[in-house]
C-alpha positions in Angstrom: 163.1 105.2 77.8 160.3 107.3 76.2 159.2 104.3 74.1 158.9 102.1 77.3 156.8 104.8 79.0 154.3 105.0 76.1 154.1 101.2 75.9 153.3 101.1 79.6 150.6 103.8 79.1 149.1 101.9 76.1 149.1 98.7 78.1 147.3 100.4 81.0 144.7 101.9 78.6 144.1 98.6 77.0 143.7 96.9 80.3 141.4 99.7 81.5 139.1 99.7 78.5 137.1 96.6 79.4 136.4 98.0 82.8 135.5 101.4 81.4 133.2 99.8 78.8 131.5 97.7 81.5 131.0 100.8 83.6 129.4 102.7 80.8 127.1 99.8 79.9 126.1 99.4 83.6 125.4 103.1 83.9 123.4 103.4 80.7 121.4 100.3 81.5 120.7 101.7 84.9 119.4 104.9 83.5 117.1 103.0 81.1 116.0 100.6 83.9 115.4 103.5 86.3 113.1 105.4 83.8 111.3 102.2 82.9 110.7 100.9 86.4 109.8 104.4 87.6 107.1 104.7 84.9 105.8 101.3 85.7 105.5 102.3 89.4 103.5 105.4 88.4 101.2 103.3 86.2 100.7 100.7 88.9 99.7 103.5 91.4 97.4 105.1 88.8 95.6 101.8 88.4 95.0 101.6 92.1 93.6 105.2 92.0 96.4 106.7 94.0 96.7 110.5 94.0 98.9 112.1 91.4 101.4 113.5 93.9 101.9 109.9 95.3 102.5 108.6 91.8 105.1 111.3 91.2 106.8 110.8 94.5 107.2 107.0 94.4 108.0 107.0 90.6 110.8 109.6 91.0 112.2 107.9 94.1 112.3 104.5 92.4 113.9 106.0 89.3 116.7 107.8 91.1 117.3 104.9 93.5 118.0 102.6 90.5 120.2 105.2 88.8 122.2 105.8 92.0 122.7 102.0 92.4 123.8 101.7 88.7 126.2 104.6 89.2 127.7 103.0 92.3 128.3 99.7 90.4 129.8 101.6 87.4 132.2 103.4 89.6 133.3 100.2 91.3 134.2 98.8 87.9 136.8 101.5 87.3 138.3 101.1 90.8 136.6 104.1 92.5 136.6 103.7 96.3 132.9 104.2 97.2 133.5 103.6 100.9 136.1 106.4 101.2 133.9 108.7 99.1 130.8 108.2 101.2 132.9 108.7 104.4 134.1 112.0 103.1 130.7 112.9 101.8 129.2 112.3 105.2 131.6 114.7 106.8 131.0 117.3 104.1 127.2 116.9 104.4 127.4 117.6 108.2 129.4 120.8 107.5 127.0 121.9 104.8 123.9 121.0 106.8 123.6 124.3 108.5 123.9 126.2 105.2 121.2 124.2 103.4 118.8 123.5 106.4 116.0 125.6 104.7 116.3 123.5 101.5 116.3 120.2 103.5 113.4 121.4 105.6 111.3 122.2 102.4 112.2 118.8 100.9 111.1 116.9 104.0 107.9 119.0 104.1 107.3 118.2 100.5 107.6 114.5 101.1 105.2 114.7 104.0 102.7 116.7 102.0 102.8 114.0 99.3 102.3 111.2 101.8 99.6 112.8 103.9 97.8 114.3 100.9 96.0 117.3 102.4 95.4 118.3 98.7 96.0 116.9 95.3 97.0 118.5 91.9 94.0 120.2 90.4 92.2 120.8 93.7 91.1 124.3 94.8 92.7 125.3 98.1 93.7 128.3 100.2 97.1 128.5 101.9 98.7 131.5 103.6 96.1 133.8 102.1 96.5 132.5 98.5 93.4 130.8 97.0 93.5 128.9 93.8 94.1 125.6 92.1 97.2 123.4 92.9 99.3 123.1 89.7 102.4 121.3 91.1 103.7 119.7 94.2 107.5 119.6 94.0 110.0 118.7 96.7 110.9 122.3 97.3 107.7 124.3 96.7 104.0 124.0 95.9 102.7 125.9 92.9 99.2 127.4 93.2 97.4 129.2 90.3 95.3 131.8 92.1 91.8 132.6 91.0 93.0 136.0 89.6 95.6 134.3 87.4 98.8 134.6 89.4 101.2 131.6 89.7 102.5 131.5 93.3 105.3 129.2 94.6 104.9 128.5 98.3 107.8 126.9 100.2 106.7 123.5 101.3 107.7 124.1 104.9 105.3 127.1 105.0 102.5 125.1 103.4 103.0 122.2 105.9 102.8 124.5 108.9 100.0 126.7 107.7 96.2 126.2 107.9 95.0 124.6 104.6 91.5 125.1 103.3 90.6 122.5 100.7 87.5 123.7 98.8 87.4 120.7 96.5 86.9 118.3 99.4 84.4 120.4 101.3 81.5 119.3 99.1 80.5 122.9 98.3 81.3 126.6 98.6 78.9 129.2 100.0 78.1 132.4 98.3 76.5 135.5 99.8 74.5 138.1 98.0 73.1 141.1 99.9 70.1 143.1 98.5 67.8 145.8 99.9 64.1 146.2 99.4 61.9 149.2 100.0 60.0 149.8 103.2 56.5 148.6 102.8 57.6 145.6 100.7 56.0 142.2 101.5 59.2 140.7 103.0 58.0 137.1 102.8 57.3 137.5 99.1 60.7 139.2 98.5 62.4 136.4 100.4 60.6 133.7 98.3 61.3 135.4 95.0 65.0 135.8 95.8 65.3 132.1 96.8 63.5 130.9 93.7 65.9 133.1 91.6 69.1 131.6 92.9 67.8 128.0 92.8 67.7 128.3 89.0 71.4 129.0 88.7 73.5 126.1 87.3 75.6 124.3 90.0 73.6 125.5 93.0 73.3 122.7 95.5 70.0 121.5 97.0 71.6 120.5 100.2 72.3 122.7 102.1 69.2 124.5 100.9 69.6 128.2 100.0 68.4 130.6 102.7 67.5 134.3 102.8 67.8 136.3 106.0 66.7 139.9 106.6 69.1 141.6 109.0 69.4 145.4 108.7 67.1 148.4 108.7 69.0 150.9 106.5 68.1 154.5 105.7 66.0 153.6 102.7 65.8 149.8 102.6 65.5 146.6 104.6 68.5 144.5 103.7 68.5 140.8 103.1 71.4 138.4 102.5 70.8 135.3 100.3 73.1 132.4 101.2 73.5 129.5 98.7 76.0 126.7 98.1 77.6 125.7 94.7 79.6 122.8 93.6 83.4 123.1 94.2 84.1 123.2 90.5 81.8 126.3 89.9 83.5 129.6 89.3 82.5 131.8 92.3 82.7 135.1 90.4 80.4 133.8 87.7 78.0 132.3 90.1 77.7 135.5 92.1 77.2 137.5 88.9 74.4 135.2 87.8 72.8 135.4 91.3 72.7 139.2 91.3 71.3 139.2 87.7 68.7 136.6 88.6 67.5 138.4 91.8 67.4 141.7 90.0 65.3 140.4 87.1 63.0 138.4 89.4 62.4 141.5 91.6 61.5 143.6 88.5 59.1 140.8 87.2 57.3 140.7 90.6 57.2 144.4 91.2 59.6 144.4 94.1 61.5 147.7 94.5 65.3 148.0 95.1 65.2 151.6 96.4 67.7 154.4 95.8 69.1 156.1 98.9 67.0 159.0 99.9 68.4 162.2 101.4 66.6 165.2 102.8 68.3 168.6 102.2 67.3 171.8 104.0 68.1 175.1 102.2 68.2 178.4 104.2 66.5 181.3 102.4 67.6 184.9 102.6 64.7 185.7 105.0 66.0 183.0 107.3 63.3 180.6 106.6 64.0 176.9 105.9 63.0 175.3 102.7 63.0 171.6 102.3 64.0 169.8 99.2 63.8 166.0 98.6 
């Protein structure tokens, strides 16, 4: 009796082996084909100058679609009932939908961001108060390396519904430098010297042209703000540092004073008389 049982098991195994072998071959070929076709799709999109996030999206979708098809065909080879499985999976997905709605929301937003392309990898943006360069656009979150070095992962749903400032596509970024000059200074000369100073900085745009505006009478100075635009790739901190240095050196060369604050202090003497000290 035992011998007959083992013989039946061996016969079943022998009969099942060809189907199992075929299933493994189909699945492995599907993985290879998915990776190969996915890479070809990325290369094709790259040749047509499509954005990097579009290349990643369609390359990954193509790869996983082929692998999923190969897995389905492999399972059918070993007698797996795909129809019944998908029916049960649909019911389960409906039940789990409420639990994973945030995940699905972020995934849908990620796909929309890749398709609409409000920004691309490597571009400088500001989203939800975080300004920096985009390092990654994944299905769940967008990674931004802020200008102070932090790596921030923002949920795609928040990115999609938030105002997005794309510095890289604006054509330039404006920098402001405020400086005060002493009363009695030739304001027109100070204005011209400051403008010539910032125009010598690398990366400063000629259009829009730099402008300098006097706007405030302070206690010891007349204040002026110099506005100029730089290329999007220029480091703002470095450009502002160079502007301050250039204006300072040009003012010294041309004899234009940047005054110290002046305070008048009155001291009461023992005889009740006031003494003035500057």
